[in-house]
mmJSON file of the N, C-alpha and C atoms, coordinates in Angstrom:
{"data_MODEL":{"atom_site":{
"group_PDB":["ATOM","ATOM","ATOM","ATOM","ATOM","ATOM","ATOM","ATOM","ATOM","ATOM","ATOM","ATOM","ATOM","ATOM","ATOM","ATOM","ATOM","ATOM","ATOM","ATOM","ATOM","ATOM","ATOM","ATOM","ATOM","ATOM","ATOM","ATOM","ATOM","ATOM","ATOM","ATOM","ATOM","ATOM","ATOM","ATOM","ATOM","ATOM","ATOM","ATOM","ATOM","ATOM","ATOM","ATOM","ATOM","ATOM","ATOM","ATOM","ATOM","ATOM","ATOM","ATOM","ATOM","ATOM","ATOM","ATOM","ATOM","ATOM","ATOM","ATOM","ATOM","ATOM","ATOM","ATOM","ATOM","ATOM","ATOM","ATOM","ATOM","ATOM","ATOM","ATOM","ATOM","ATOM","ATOM","ATOM","ATOM","ATOM","ATOM","ATOM","ATOM","ATOM","ATOM","ATOM","ATOM","ATOM","ATOM","ATOM","ATOM","ATOM","ATOM","ATOM","ATOM","ATOM","ATOM","ATOM","ATOM","ATOM","ATOM","ATOM","ATOM","ATOM","ATOM","ATOM","ATOM","ATOM","ATOM","ATOM","ATOM","ATOM","ATOM","ATOM","ATOM","ATOM","ATOM","ATOM","ATOM","ATOM","ATOM","ATOM","ATOM","ATOM","ATOM","ATOM","ATOM","ATOM","ATOM","ATOM","ATOM","ATOM","ATOM","ATOM","ATOM","ATOM","ATOM","ATOM","ATOM","ATOM","ATOM","ATOM","ATOM","ATOM","ATOM","ATOM","ATOM","ATOM","ATOM","ATOM","ATOM","ATOM","ATOM","ATOM","ATOM","ATOM","ATOM","ATOM","ATOM","ATOM","ATOM","ATOM","ATOM","ATOM","ATOM","ATOM","ATOM","ATOM","ATOM","ATOM","ATOM","ATOM","ATOM","ATOM","ATOM","ATOM","ATOM","ATOM","ATOM","ATOM","ATOM","ATOM","ATOM","ATOM","ATOM","ATOM","ATOM","ATOM","ATOM","ATOM","ATOM","ATOM","ATOM","ATOM","ATOM","ATOM","ATOM","ATOM","ATOM","ATOM","ATOM","ATOM","ATOM","ATOM","ATOM","ATOM","ATOM","ATOM","ATOM","ATOM","ATOM","ATOM","ATOM","ATOM","ATOM","ATOM","ATOM","ATOM","ATOM","ATOM","ATOM","ATOM","ATOM","ATOM","ATOM","ATOM","ATOM","ATOM","ATOM","ATOM","ATOM","ATOM","ATOM","ATOM","ATOM","ATOM","ATOM","ATOM","ATOM"],
"id":[1,2,3,4,5,6,7,8,9,10,11,12,13,14,15,16,17,18,19,20,21,22,23,24,25,26,27,28,29,30,31,32,33,34,35,36,37,38,39,40,41,42,43,44,45,46,47,48,49,50,51,52,53,54,55,56,57,58,59,60,61,62,63,64,65,66,67,68,69,70,71,72,73,74,75,76,77,78,79,80,81,82,83,84,85,86,87,88,89,90,91,92,93,94,95,96,97,98,99,100,101,102,103,104,105,106,107,108,109,110,111,112,113,114,115,116,117,118,119,120,121,122,123,124,125,126,127,128,129,130,131,132,133,134,135,136,137,138,139,140,141,142,143,144,145,146,147,148,149,150,151,152,153,154,155,156,157,158,159,160,161,162,163,164,165,166,167,168,169,170,171,172,173,174,175,176,177,178,179,180,181,182,183,184,185,186,187,188,189,190,191,192,193,194,195,196,197,198,199,200,201,202,203,204,205,206,207,208,209,210,211,212,213,214,215,216,217,218,219,220,221,222,223,224,225,226,227,228,229,230,231,232,233,234,235,236,237],
"type_symbol":["N","C","C","N","C","C","N","C","C","N","C","C","N","C","C","N","C","C","N","C","C","N","C","C","N","C","C","N","C","C","N","C","C","N","C","C","N","C","C","N","C","C","N","C","C","N","C","C","N","C","C","N","C","C","N","C","C","N","C","C","N","C","C","N","C","C","N","C","C","N","C","C","N","C","C","N","C","C","N","C","C","N","C","C","N","C","C","N","C","C","N","C","C","N","C","C","N","C","C","N","C","C","N","C","C","N","C","C","N","C","C","N","C","C","N","C","C","N","C","C","N","C","C","N","C","C","N","C","C","N","C","C","N","C","C","N","C","C","N","C","C","N","C","C","N","C","C","N","C","C","N","C","C","N","C","C","N","C","C","N","C","C","N","C","C","N","C","C","N","C","C","N","C","C","N","C","C","N","C","C","N","C","C","N","C","C","N","C","C","N","C","C","N","C","C","N","C","C","N","C","C","N","C","C","N","C","C","N","C","C","N","C","C","N","C","C","N","C","C","N","C","C","N","C","C","N","C","C","N","C","C","N","C","C","N","C","C"],
"label_atom_id":["N","CA","C","N","CA","C","N","CA","C","N","CA","C","N","CA","C","N","CA","C","N","CA","C","N","CA","C","N","CA","C","N","CA","C","N","CA","C","N","CA","C","N","CA","C","N","CA","C","N","CA","C","N","CA","C","N","CA","C","N","CA","C","N","CA","C","N","CA","C","N","CA","C","N","CA","C","N","CA","C","N","CA","C","N","CA","C","N","CA","C","N","CA","C","N","CA","C","N","CA","C","N","CA","C","N","CA","C","N","CA","C","N","CA","C","N","CA","C","N","CA","C","N","CA","C","N","CA","C","N","CA","C","N","CA","C","N","CA","C","N","CA","C","N","CA","C","N","CA","C","N","CA","C","N","CA","C","N","CA","C","N","CA","C","N","CA","C","N","CA","C","N","CA","C","N","CA","C","N","CA","C","N","CA","C","N","CA","C","N","CA","C","N","CA","C","N","CA","C","N","CA","C","N","CA","C","N","CA","C","N","CA","C","N","CA","C","N","CA","C","N","CA","C","N","CA","C","N","CA","C","N","CA","C","N","CA","C","N","CA","C","N","CA","C","N","CA","C","N","CA","C","N","CA","C","N","CA","C","N","CA","C","N","CA","C","N","CA","C","N","CA","C","N","CA","C"],
"label_alt_id":[null,null,null,null,null,null,null,null,null,null,null,null,null,null,null,null,null,null,null,null,null,null,null,null,null,null,null,null,null,null,null,null,null,null,null,null,null,null,null,null,null,null,null,null,null,null,null,null,null,null,null,null,null,null,null,null,null,null,null,null,null,null,null,null,null,null,null,null,null,null,null,null,null,null,null,null,null,null,null,null,null,null,null,null,null,null,null,null,null,null,null,null,null,null,null,null,null,null,null,null,null,null,null,null,null,null,null,null,null,null,null,null,null,null,null,null,null,null,null,null,null,null,null,null,null,null,null,null,null,null,null,null,null,null,null,null,null,null,null,null,null,null,null,null,null,null,null,null,null,null,null,null,null,null,null,null,null,null,null,null,null,null,null,null,null,null,null,null,null,null,null,null,null,null,null,null,null,null,null,null,null,null,null,null,null,null,null,null,null,null,null,null,null,null,null,null,null,null,null,null,null,null,null,null,null,null,null,null,null,null,null,null,null,null,null,null,null,null,null,null,null,null,null,null,null,null,null,null,null,null,null,null,null,null,null,null,null],
"label_comp_id":["MET","MET","MET","ASP","ASP","ASP","VAL","VAL","VAL","LEU","LEU","LEU","SER","SER","SER","VAL","VAL","VAL","LEU","LEU","LEU","ALA","ALA","ALA","ILE","ILE","ILE","GLY","GLY","GLY","PHE","PHE","PHE","LEU","LEU","LEU","ALA","ALA","ALA","THR","THR","THR","PHE","PHE","PHE","PHE","PHE","PHE","PHE","PHE","PHE","ASN","ASN","ASN","VAL","VAL","VAL","LEU","LEU","LEU","PRO","PRO","PRO","CYS","CYS","CYS","ILE","ILE","ILE","LEU","LEU","LEU","ALA","ALA","ALA","LEU","LEU","LEU","LEU","LEU","LEU","SER","SER","SER","SER","SER","SER","LYS","LYS","LYS","ALA","ALA","ALA","ALA","ALA","ALA","GLY","GLY","GLY","LEU","LEU","LEU","HIS","HIS","HIS","LYS","LYS","LYS","VAL","VAL","VAL","ALA","ALA","ALA","TRP","TRP","TRP","PHE","PHE","PHE","VAL","VAL","VAL","LEU","LEU","LEU","ALA","ALA","ALA","PHE","PHE","PHE","PHE","PHE","PHE","LEU","LEU","LEU","SER","SER","SER","TRP","TRP","TRP","LEU","LEU","LEU","GLY","GLY","GLY","TYR","TYR","TYR","LEU","LEU","LEU","VAL","VAL","VAL","TYR","TYR","TYR","TYR","TYR","TYR","PHE","PHE","PHE","VAL","VAL","VAL","VAL","VAL","VAL","ILE","ILE","ILE","LYS","LYS","LYS","ASP","ASP","ASP","PRO","PRO","PRO","SER","SER","SER","TYR","TYR","TYR","ARG","ARG","ARG","GLY","GLY","GLY","GLY","GLY","GLY","ARG","ARG","ARG","PRO","PRO","PRO","ARG","ARG","ARG","TYR","TYR","TYR","ASP","ASP","ASP","SER","SER","SER","MET","MET","MET","GLY","GLY","GLY","ARG","ARG","ARG","ILE","ILE","ILE","ILE","ILE","ILE","ARG","ARG","ARG"],
"label_asym_id":["A","A","A","A","A","A","A","A","A","A","A","A","A","A","A","A","A","A","A","A","A","A","A","A","A","A","A","A","A","A","A","A","A","A","A","A","A","A","A","A","A","A","A","A","A","A","A","A","A","A","A","A","A","A","A","A","A","A","A","A","A","A","A","A","A","A","A","A","A","A","A","A","A","A","A","A","A","A","A","A","A","A","A","A","A","A","A","A","A","A","A","A","A","A","A","A","A","A","A","A","A","A","A","A","A","A","A","A","A","A","A","A","A","A","A","A","A","A","A","A","A","A","A","A","A","A","A","A","A","A","A","A","A","A","A","A","A","A","A","A","A","A","A","A","A","A","A","A","A","A","A","A","A","A","A","A","A","A","A","A","A","A","A","A","A","A","A","A","A","A","A","A","A","A","A","A","A","A","A","A","A","A","A","A","A","A","A","A","A","A","A","A","A","A","A","A","A","A","A","A","A","A","A","A","A","A","A","A","A","A","A","A","A","A","A","A","A","A","A","A","A","A","A","A","A","A","A","A","A","A","A","A","A","A","A","A","A"],
"label_entity_id":["1","1","1","1","1","1","1","1","1","1","1","1","1","1","1","1","1","1","1","1","1","1","1","1","1","1","1","1","1","1","1","1","1","1","1","1","1","1","1","1","1","1","1","1","1","1","1","1","1","1","1","1","1","1","1","1","1","1","1","1","1","1","1","1","1","1","1","1","1","1","1","1","1","1","1","1","1","1","1","1","1","1","1","1","1","1","1","1","1","1","1","1","1","1","1","1","1","1","1","1","1","1","1","1","1","1","1","1","1","1","1","1","1","1","1","1","1","1","1","1","1","1","1","1","1","1","1","1","1","1","1","1","1","1","1","1","1","1","1","1","1","1","1","1","1","1","1","1","1","1","1","1","1","1","1","1","1","1","1","1","1","1","1","1","1","1","1","1","1","1","1","1","1","1","1","1","1","1","1","1","1","1","1","1","1","1","1","1","1","1","1","1","1","1","1","1","1","1","1","1","1","1","1","1","1","1","1","1","1","1","1","1","1","1","1","1","1","1","1","1","1","1","1","1","1","1","1","1","1","1","1","1","1","1","1","1","1"],
"label_seq_id":[1,1,1,2,2,2,3,3,3,4,4,4,5,5,5,6,6,6,7,7,7,8,8,8,9,9,9,10,10,10,11,11,11,12,12,12,13,13,13,14,14,14,15,15,15,16,16,16,17,17,17,18,18,18,19,19,19,20,20,20,21,21,21,22,22,22,23,23,23,24,24,24,25,25,25,26,26,26,27,27,27,28,28,28,29,29,29,30,30,30,31,31,31,32,32,32,33,33,33,34,34,34,35,35,35,36,36,36,37,37,37,38,38,38,39,39,39,40,40,40,41,41,41,42,42,42,43,43,43,44,44,44,45,45,45,46,46,46,47,47,47,48,48,48,49,49,49,50,50,50,51,51,51,52,52,52,53,53,53,54,54,54,55,55,55,56,56,56,57,57,57,58,58,58,59,59,59,60,60,60,61,61,61,62,62,62,63,63,63,64,64,64,65,65,65,66,66,66,67,67,67,68,68,68,69,69,69,70,70,70,71,71,71,72,72,72,73,73,73,74,74,74,75,75,75,76,76,76,77,77,77,78,78,78,79,79,79],
"pdbx_PDB_ins_code":[null,null,null,null,null,null,null,null,null,null,null,null,null,null,null,null,null,null,null,null,null,null,null,null,null,null,null,null,null,null,null,null,null,null,null,null,null,null,null,null,null,null,null,null,null,null,null,null,null,null,null,null,null,null,null,null,null,null,null,null,null,null,null,null,null,null,null,null,null,null,null,null,null,null,null,null,null,null,null,null,null,null,null,null,null,null,null,null,null,null,null,null,null,null,null,null,null,null,null,null,null,null,null,null,null,null,null,null,null,null,null,null,null,null,null,null,null,null,null,null,null,null,null,null,null,null,null,null,null,null,null,null,null,null,null,null,null,null,null,null,null,null,null,null,null,null,null,null,null,null,null,null,null,null,null,null,null,null,null,null,null,null,null,null,null,null,null,null,null,null,null,null,null,null,null,null,null,null,null,null,null,null,null,null,null,null,null,null,null,null,null,null,null,null,null,null,null,null,null,null,null,null,null,null,null,null,null,null,null,null,null,null,null,null,null,null,null,null,null,null,null,null,null,null,null,null,null,null,null,null,null,null,null,null,null,null,null],
"Cartn_x":[35.809,34.577,34.625,34.342,34.367,33.035,33.009,31.846,30.629,30.835,29.721,29.032,29.793,29.201,28.374,28.881,28.147,26.851,26.9,25.692,24.682,25.156,24.25,23.568,24.324,23.733,22.744,23.086,22.171,20.887,20.998,19.807,18.913,19.506,18.718,18.047,18.752,18.165,17.008,17.18,16.108,14.905,15.135,14.035,13.306,14.063,13.464,12.646,13.148,12.477,11.447,11.499,10.569,9.596,10.042,9.201,8.44,9.058,8.439,7.117,6.992,5.692,4.567,4.867,3.849,3.404,4.35,4.028,3.217,3.609,2.883,1.459,1.261,-0.087,-0.957,-0.385,-1.162,-1.476,-0.601,-0.792,-1.578,-1.862,-2.549,-3.997,-4.457,-5.854,-6.729,-6.152,-6.894,-7.702,-7.376,-8.097,-8.511,-9.539,-10.03,-10.442,-10.454,-10.971,-10.228,-11.012,-10.425,-9.601,-9.929,-9.134,-7.703,-7.573,-6.248,-5.467,-6.156,-5.503,-5.073,-5.93,-5.589,-4.369,-4.308,-3.147,-1.896,-2.036,-0.887,-0.347,-1.245,-0.819,-0.159,-0.752,-0.168,1.218,1.356,2.654,3.653,3.183,4.071,4.654,3.812,4.282,4.928,4.523,5.061,5.854,6.061,6.865,6.549,7.501,7.298,6.329,6.219,5.215,3.825,3.596,2.319,2.07,3.112,2.922,2.658,3.303,3.043,1.598,1.088,-0.318,-1.211,-0.918,-1.681,-1.663,-0.503,-0.374,-1.24,-1.175,-1.903,-3.397,-3.805,-5.231,-5.907,-5.296,-5.952,-5.595,-4.339,-3.93,-4.183,-3.876,-4.029,-5.46,-6.31,-7.681,-8.603,-9.089,-9.925,-11.3,-11.742,-13.063,-13.039,-11.849,-11.752,-12.115,-13.071,-13.553,-13.109,-12.389,-11.876,-12.934,-14.058,-15.08,-16.007,-15.78,-16.639,-17.673,-18.943,-19.958,-19.844,-20.193,-20.251,-21.707,-21.96,-23.32,-23.469,-24.663,-24.936,-25.477,-25.904,-26.363,-27.658,-28.413,-29.661,-29.447,-28.208,-27.914,-28.065,-28.267,-28.4,-27.023,-26.873,-25.61,-25.429,-24.241,-23.898,-23.26,-23.77,-23.213,-22.392],
"Cartn_y":[-2.152,-2.487,-3.96,-4.235,-5.626,-6.314,-7.612,-8.43,-8.042,-7.728,-7.369,-6.083,-5.126,-3.88,-4.129,-4.965,-5.291,-6.016,-6.946,-7.661,-6.716,-5.784,-4.829,-3.94,-3.464,-2.636,-3.451,-4.691,-5.569,-5.831,-6.041,-6.265,-5.032,-3.865,-2.632,-2.374,-2.638,-2.454,-3.424,-4.671,-5.661,-5.248,-4.805,-4.363,-3.185,-2.208,-0.991,-1.275,-2.111,-2.323,-3.446,-4.356,-5.485,-5.51,-5.185,-5.316,-4.026,-2.898,-1.621,-1.367,-1.645,-1.425,-2.254,-3.479,-4.325,-3.729,-3.281,-2.686,-1.406,-0.579,0.666,0.405,-0.623,-0.961,-1.437,-2.205,-2.699,-1.602,-0.642,0.395,1.604,1.662,2.824,2.886,4.084,4.274,4.616,4.663,5.018,3.852,2.618,1.439,0.607,-0.234,-1.044,-2.424,-3.385,-4.717,-5.448,-6.023,-6.799,-5.935,-4.659,-3.761,-3.68,-3.607,-3.528,-4.818,-5.963,-7.253,-7.375,-6.942,-7.011,-6.152,-4.96,-4.097,-4.683,-5.342,-5.995,-7.101,-7.94,-9.046,-8.501,-7.468,-6.855,-6.295,-5.612,-5.051,-6.155,-7.259,-8.363,-9.016,-9.271,-9.979,-9.062,-7.816,-6.919,-5.759,-5.772,-4.801,-3.363,-2.625,-1.198,-0.909,-1.781,-1.586,-1.613,-2.564,-2.636,-1.427,-0.952,0.208,1.47,1.608,2.774,2.784,1.616,1.535,1.903,1.356,1.658,3.165,3.77,5.197,6.039,5.766,6.602,6.296,5.071,4.733,5.12,4.788,4.974,6.306,6.604,7.787,9.068,9.089,10.302,10.537,9.508,9.641,9.995,11.227,11.619,10.957,10.404,9.78,8.332,7.741,6.355,6.286,5.397,5.33,4.072,3.18,1.991,0.997,0.958,-0.028,0.342,1.448,1.864,2.862,2.649,3.617,4.92,6.011,7.317,7.652,8.379,8.724,10.236,10.719,12.144,12.404,13.633,13.995,13.288,12.777,12.058,10.551,10.083,8.665,7.872,8.554,7.86,7.676,6.586,6.304,7.268,7.864,8.758,7.914,8.024,7.242,8.092],
"Cartn_z":[1.079,1.765,2.174,3.421,3.858,3.563,3.759,3.42,4.254,5.511,6.384,5.928,5.467,4.961,3.709,2.821,1.597,1.937,2.884,3.304,3.947,4.747,5.396,4.365,3.394,2.336,1.516,1.223,0.482,1.251,2.557,3.374,3.392,3.567,3.587,2.241,1.154,-0.176,-0.391,0.028,-0.095,0.732,1.951,2.797,2.164,1.694,1.146,-0.107,-0.996,-2.272,-2.263,-1.287,-1.297,-0.129,1.044,2.232,2.537,2.355,2.701,1.972,0.668,0.018,0.638,1.043,1.678,3.008,3.792,5.088,4.9,3.95,3.707,3.23,2.412,1.95,3.11,4.037,5.181,6.195,6.345,7.357,6.865,5.586,5.033,5.507,5.799,6.194,4.993,3.811,2.599,2.042,2.413,1.932,3.143,2.95,4.069,3.577,4.502,4.224,3.122,2.204,1.115,0.17,0.088,-0.749,-0.213,1.101,1.711,1.473,1.593,1.36,-0.098,-1.007,-2.434,-2.743,-2.171,-2.411,-1.775,-0.633,-0.013,-0.91,-1.43,-2.302,-3.568,-4.146,-5.337,-5.031,-3.918,-3.543,-3.21,-2.634,-2.277,-3.52,-4.506,-5.694,-6.73,-6.777,-7.8,-7.207,-5.912,-5.179,-5.564,-6.048,-6.275,-7.394,-8.359,-9.402,-8.775,-7.877,-7.181,-6.303,-5.625,-4.766,-5.584,-6.738,-7.581,-8.074,-8.456,-8.867,-7.694,-6.51,-5.3,-5.014,-5.133,-4.843,-5.771,-7.062,-8.012,-8.049,-7.708,-7.729,-6.42,-5.289,-3.993,-3.345,-3.239,-2.49,-3.278,-4.558,-5.352,-5.82,-5.859,-6.348,-5.182,-5.097,-3.956,-3.954,-5.075,-5.126,-4.641,-4.446,-3.994,-2.519,-2.17,-0.789,-0.067,-0.732,-0.056,0.352,-0.329,-0.036,1.108,1.776,2.882,2.382,2.718,2.275,3.063,2.407,3.062,3.319,4.399,4.786,4.862,4.501,4.652,6.054,6.33,7.671,8.071,7.088,7.377,7.507,7.352,7.49,6.205,5.08,3.797,3.167,2.418,1.745,0.58,0.511,-0.594,-1.688,-2.913,-4.025,-4.927],
"occupancy":[1.0,1.0,1.0,1.0,1.0,1.0,1.0,1.0,1.0,1.0,1.0,1.0,1.0,1.0,1.0,1.0,1.0,1.0,1.0,1.0,1.0,1.0,1.0,1.0,1.0,1.0,1.0,1.0,1.0,1.0,1.0,1.0,1.0,1.0,1.0,1.0,1.0,1.0,1.0,1.0,1.0,1.0,1.0,1.0,1.0,1.0,1.0,1.0,1.0,1.0,1.0,1.0,1.0,1.0,1.0,1.0,1.0,1.0,1.0,1.0,1.0,1.0,1.0,1.0,1.0,1.0,1.0,1.0,1.0,1.0,1.0,1.0,1.0,1.0,1.0,1.0,1.0,1.0,1.0,1.0,1.0,1.0,1.0,1.0,1.0,1.0,1.0,1.0,1.0,1.0,1.0,1.0,1.0,1.0,1.0,1.0,1.0,1.0,1.0,1.0,1.0,1.0,1.0,1.0,1.0,1.0,1.0,1.0,1.0,1.0,1.0,1.0,1.0,1.0,1.0,1.0,1.0,1.0,1.0,1.0,1.0,1.0,1.0,1.0,1.0,1.0,1.0,1.0,1.0,1.0,1.0,1.0,1.0,1.0,1.0,1.0,1.0,1.0,1.0,1.0,1.0,1.0,1.0,1.0,1.0,1.0,1.0,1.0,1.0,1.0,1.0,1.0,1.0,1.0,1.0,1.0,1.0,1.0,1.0,1.0,1.0,1.0,1.0,1.0,1.0,1.0,1.0,1.0,1.0,1.0,1.0,1.0,1.0,1.0,1.0,1.0,1.0,1.0,1.0,1.0,1.0,1.0,1.0,1.0,1.0,1.0,1.0,1.0,1.0,1.0,1.0,1.0,1.0,1.0,1.0,1.0,1.0,1.0,1.0,1.0,1.0,1.0,1.0,1.0,1.0,1.0,1.0,1.0,1.0,1.0,1.0,1.0,1.0,1.0,1.0,1.0,1.0,1.0,1.0,1.0,1.0,1.0,1.0,1.0,1.0,1.0,1.0,1.0,1.0,1.0,1.0,1.0,1.0,1.0,1.0,1.0,1.0],
"B_iso_or_equiv":[0.0,0.0,0.0,0.0,0.0,0.0,0.0,0.0,0.0,0.0,0.0,0.0,0.0,0.0,0.0,0.0,0.0,0.0,0.0,0.0,0.0,0.0,0.0,0.0,0.0,0.0,0.0,0.0,0.0,0.0,0.0,0.0,0.0,0.0,0.0,0.0,0.0,0.0,0.0,0.0,0.0,0.0,0.0,0.0,0.0,0.0,0.0,0.0,0.0,0.0,0.0,0.0,0.0,0.0,0.0,0.0,0.0,0.0,0.0,0.0,0.0,0.0,0.0,0.0,0.0,0.0,0.0,0.0,0.0,0.0,0.0,0.0,0.0,0.0,0.0,0.0,0.0,0.0,0.0,0.0,0.0,0.0,0.0,0.0,0.0,0.0,0.0,0.0,0.0,0.0,0.0,0.0,0.0,0.0,0.0,0.0,0.0,0.0,0.0,0.0,0.0,0.0,0.0,0.0,0.0,0.0,0.0,0.0,0.0,0.0,0.0,0.0,0.0,0.0,0.0,0.0,0.0,0.0,0.0,0.0,0.0,0.0,0.0,0.0,0.0,0.0,0.0,0.0,0.0,0.0,0.0,0.0,0.0,0.0,0.0,0.0,0.0,0.0,0.0,0.0,0.0,0.0,0.0,0.0,0.0,0.0,0.0,0.0,0.0,0.0,0.0,0.0,0.0,0.0,0.0,0.0,0.0,0.0,0.0,0.0,0.0,0.0,0.0,0.0,0.0,0.0,0.0,0.0,0.0,0.0,0.0,0.0,0.0,0.0,0.0,0.0,0.0,0.0,0.0,0.0,0.0,0.0,0.0,0.0,0.0,0.0,0.0,0.0,0.0,0.0,0.0,0.0,0.0,0.0,0.0,0.0,0.0,0.0,0.0,0.0,0.0,0.0,0.0,0.0,0.0,0.0,0.0,0.0,0.0,0.0,0.0,0.0,0.0,0.0,0.0,0.0,0.0,0.0,0.0,0.0,0.0,0.0,0.0,0.0,0.0,0.0,0.0,0.0,0.0,0.0,0.0,0.0,0.0,0.0,0.0,0.0,0.0],
"pdbx_formal_charge":[null,null,null,null,null,null,null,null,null,null,null,null,null,null,null,null,null,null,null,null,null,null,null,null,null,null,null,null,null,null,null,null,null,null,null,null,null,null,null,null,null,null,null,null,null,null,null,null,null,null,null,null,null,null,null,null,null,null,null,null,null,null,null,null,null,null,null,null,null,null,null,null,null,null,null,null,null,null,null,null,null,null,null,null,null,null,null,null,null,null,null,null,null,null,null,null,null,null,null,null,null,null,null,null,null,null,null,null,null,null,null,null,null,null,null,null,null,null,null,null,null,null,null,null,null,null,null,null,null,null,null,null,null,null,null,null,null,null,null,null,null,null,null,null,null,null,null,null,null,null,null,null,null,null,null,null,null,null,null,null,null,null,null,null,null,null,null,null,null,null,null,null,null,null,null,null,null,null,null,null,null,null,null,null,null,null,null,null,null,null,null,null,null,null,null,null,null,null,null,null,null,null,null,null,null,null,null,null,null,null,null,null,null,null,null,null,null,null,null,null,null,null,null,null,null,null,null,null,null,null,null,null,null,null,null,null,null],
"auth_seq_id":[1,1,1,2,2,2,3,3,3,4,4,4,5,5,5,6,6,6,7,7,7,8,8,8,9,9,9,10,10,10,11,11,11,12,12,12,13,13,13,14,14,14,15,15,15,16,16,16,17,17,17,18,18,18,19,19,19,20,20,20,21,21,21,22,22,22,23,23,23,24,24,24,25,25,25,26,26,26,27,27,27,28,28,28,29,29,29,30,30,30,31,31,31,32,32,32,33,33,33,34,34,34,35,35,35,36,36,36,37,37,37,38,38,38,39,39,39,40,40,40,41,41,41,42,42,42,43,43,43,44,44,44,45,45,45,46,46,46,47,47,47,48,48,48,49,49,49,50,50,50,51,51,51,52,52,52,53,53,53,54,54,54,55,55,55,56,56,56,57,57,57,58,58,58,59,59,59,60,60,60,61,61,61,62,62,62,63,63,63,64,64,64,65,65,65,66,66,66,67,67,67,68,68,68,69,69,69,70,70,70,71,71,71,72,72,72,73,73,73,74,74,74,75,75,75,76,76,76,77,77,77,78,78,78,79,79,79],
"auth_comp_id":["MET","MET","MET","ASP","ASP","ASP","VAL","VAL","VAL","LEU","LEU","LEU","SER","SER","SER","VAL","VAL","VAL","LEU","LEU","LEU","ALA","ALA","ALA","ILE","ILE","ILE","GLY","GLY","GLY","PHE","PHE","PHE","LEU","LEU","LEU","ALA","ALA","ALA","THR","THR","THR","PHE","PHE","PHE","PHE","PHE","PHE","PHE","PHE","PHE","ASN","ASN","ASN","VAL","VAL","VAL","LEU","LEU","LEU","PRO","PRO","PRO","CYS","CYS","CYS","ILE","ILE","ILE","LEU","LEU","LEU","ALA","ALA","ALA","LEU","LEU","LEU","LEU","LEU","LEU","SER","SER","SER","SER","SER","SER","LYS","LYS","LYS","ALA","ALA","ALA","ALA","ALA","ALA","GLY","GLY","GLY","LEU","LEU","LEU","HIS","HIS","HIS","LYS","LYS","LYS","VAL","VAL","VAL","ALA","ALA","ALA","TRP","TRP","TRP","PHE","PHE","PHE","VAL","VAL","VAL","LEU","LEU","LEU","ALA","ALA","ALA","PHE","PHE","PHE","PHE","PHE","PHE","LEU","LEU","LEU","SER","SER","SER","TRP","TRP","TRP","LEU","LEU","LEU","GLY","GLY","GLY","TYR","TYR","TYR","LEU","LEU","LEU","VAL","VAL","VAL","TYR","TYR","TYR","TYR","TYR","TYR","PHE","PHE","PHE","VAL","VAL","VAL","VAL","VAL","VAL","ILE","ILE","ILE","LYS","LYS","LYS","ASP","ASP","ASP","PRO","PRO","PRO","SER","SER","SER","TYR","TYR","TYR","ARG","ARG","ARG","GLY","GLY","GLY","GLY","GLY","GLY","ARG","ARG","ARG","PRO","PRO","PRO","ARG","ARG","ARG","TYR","TYR","TYR","ASP","ASP","ASP","SER","SER","SER","MET","MET","MET","GLY","GLY","GLY","ARG","ARG","ARG","ILE","ILE","ILE","ILE","ILE","ILE","ARG","ARG","ARG"],
"auth_asym_id":["A","A","A","A","A","A","A","A","A","A","A","A","A","A","A","A","A","A","A","A","A","A","A","A","A","A","A","A","A","A","A","A","A","A","A","A","A","A","A","A","A","A","A","A","A","A","A","A","A","A","A","A","A","A","A","A","A","A","A","A","A","A","A","A","A","A","A","A","A","A","A","A","A","A","A","A","A","A","A","A","A","A","A","A","A","A","A","A","A","A","A","A","A","A","A","A","A","A","A","A","A","A","A","A","A","A","A","A","A","A","A","A","A","A","A","A","A","A","A","A","A","A","A","A","A","A","A","A","A","A","A","A","A","A","A","A","A","A","A","A","A","A","A","A","A","A","A","A","A","A","A","A","A","A","A","A","A","A","A","A","A","A","A","A","A","A","A","A","A","A","A","A","A","A","A","A","A","A","A","A","A","A","A","A","A","A","A","A","A","A","A","A","A","A","A","A","A","A","A","A","A","A","A","A","A","A","A","A","A","A","A","A","A","A","A","A","A","A","A","A","A","A","A","A","A","A","A","A","A","A","A","A","A","A","A","A","A"],
"auth_atom_id":["N","CA","C","N","CA","C","N","CA","C","N","CA","C","N","CA","C","N","CA","C","N","CA","C","N","CA","C","N","CA","C","N","CA","C","N","CA","C","N","CA","C","N","CA","C","N","CA","C","N","CA","C","N","CA","C","N","CA","C","N","CA","C","N","CA","C","N","CA","C","N","CA","C","N","CA","C","N","CA","C","N","CA","C","N","CA","C","N","CA","C","N","CA","C","N","CA","C","N","CA","C","N","CA","C","N","CA","C","N","CA","C","N","CA","C","N","CA","C","N","CA","C","N","CA","C","N","CA","C","N","CA","C","N","CA","C","N","CA","C","N","CA","C","N","CA","C","N","CA","C","N","CA","C","N","CA","C","N","CA","C","N","CA","C","N","CA","C","N","CA","C","N","CA","C","N","CA","C","N","CA","C","N","CA","C","N","CA","C","N","CA","C","N","CA","C","N","CA","C","N","CA","C","N","CA","C","N","CA","C","N","CA","C","N","CA","C","N","CA","C","N","CA","C","N","CA","C","N","CA","C","N","CA","C","N","CA","C","N","CA","C","N","CA","C","N","CA","C","N","CA","C","N","CA","C","N","CA","C","N","CA","C","N","CA","C","N","CA","C","N","CA","C","N","CA","C"],
"pdbx_PDB_model_num":[1,1,1,1,1,1,1,1,1,1,1,1,1,1,1,1,1,1,1,1,1,1,1,1,1,1,1,1,1,1,1,1,1,1,1,1,1,1,1,1,1,1,1,1,1,1,1,1,1,1,1,1,1,1,1,1,1,1,1,1,1,1,1,1,1,1,1,1,1,1,1,1,1,1,1,1,1,1,1,1,1,1,1,1,1,1,1,1,1,1,1,1,1,1,1,1,1,1,1,1,1,1,1,1,1,1,1,1,1,1,1,1,1,1,1,1,1,1,1,1,1,1,1,1,1,1,1,1,1,1,1,1,1,1,1,1,1,1,1,1,1,1,1,1,1,1,1,1,1,1,1,1,1,1,1,1,1,1,1,1,1,1,1,1,1,1,1,1,1,1,1,1,1,1,1,1,1,1,1,1,1,1,1,1,1,1,1,1,1,1,1,1,1,1,1,1,1,1,1,1,1,1,1,1,1,1,1,1,1,1,1,1,1,1,1,1,1,1,1,1,1,1,1,1,1,1,1,1,1,1,1,1,1,1,1,1,1]
}}}
């Protein structure tokens, strides 16, 4: 294996394990506003550990609303 191949594999591994969780946290429609920023910061500093927490708290939890209120048919906030 030449040096360029090793560098390319290293770059892809770094991107996959460090940058991808941050991008996925920012692009997710499951969180909004400051919640999205908080998950981005967590994923940035803790990488996959942060993304795993994000996945199980936000994506897997159907009761999580991402800080946005829900309204019923009469326009009242659902709690």
